[in-house]
Residue, then its C-alpha position, 0 to 999 in steps of 0.5 A: x777619654x770615651x771608648x768611642x774617641x779612643x777607637x777613633x784615635x787608634x784608627x787614625x794612628x793606624x792609618x797614618x805613618x806615625x808608627x815607630x821604626x826599628x832602632x837602627x844598629x850603631x855602626x862601629x865605623x865612621x867611613x867606608x874606608x874602614x870596611x874589610x877588604x876585598x869588598x864582597x861580590x854579592x850577586x850570583x851572575x850565573x842565575x837565570x830568571x827561573x832560578x832568581x824567581x825561585x830564590x825570591x819566592x823562597x825568601x818571601x816564604x821564609x820572611x812570611x813564616x818568620x814575621x820579617x820583611x823581604x829585602x830584595x837587593x838589586x845590583x851588580x858586582x861591577x857596581x862600587x856602591x853595591x859592593x860598599x853597601x854589601x860590605x856594610x851589610x856584612x858588618x856584625x852589628x848591621x848583619x845582626x839587625x838585617x837578620x832580625x828584621x829582614x829576609x835578604x835576597x840579592x838579585x843580579x840585574x847585570x847592567x840593567x839587562x837581566x832579571x828585570x822581572x823581579x822589579x817588574x813584579x812590584x810595578x817597576x817597569x821602567x829602567x832602574x834609576x841606579x843600583x843598588x836598588x832595594x825593594x822592601x816588601x811586606x811578604x804577607x801582601x807582597x806589597x812594596x813598602x818603599x815605593x818611590x825610594x827603591x834607588x835611595x842608596x844608589x849613591x851609597x858611597x856618599x852616605x855614611x855607614x850609619x846613614x845606610x843603617x838608619x835607612x834600613x831601620x825605617x821600614x821594620x815596625 
């Protein structure tokens, strides 16, 4: 293969979405009924916009330094799907995967009436379709990587724990 053809092929592959995703963890449960209870309440309902913005900014800096992605979990403690997702994220095998690939920050959006400046910063100015909504962000460019897929886990309870882990694994490269 000529060097010119090789460079053209390399450039094409770099521009396409053929990059290999991370290998998802093997989740050791088949059903959410097997999650440890009580399910977590992952969102700090007492934080105002200024504190939340600072939390997100610090998480982004940590992600950038560590070469990880920023994962912003938008939700509310009232939301069963949010709590199921958080319980799954607490599973040791999933937690280790998330810690290896992401810097996670949980943001309470109340009943879609709090801290909406966070999704707004990524071009999501409309009302969220549902929660949990996950924003996968490249911390170097502050670009949203999962644009159009933010609310893919809003019905987490209808997924399997493995499907949730598989979804998380598609973003790290």
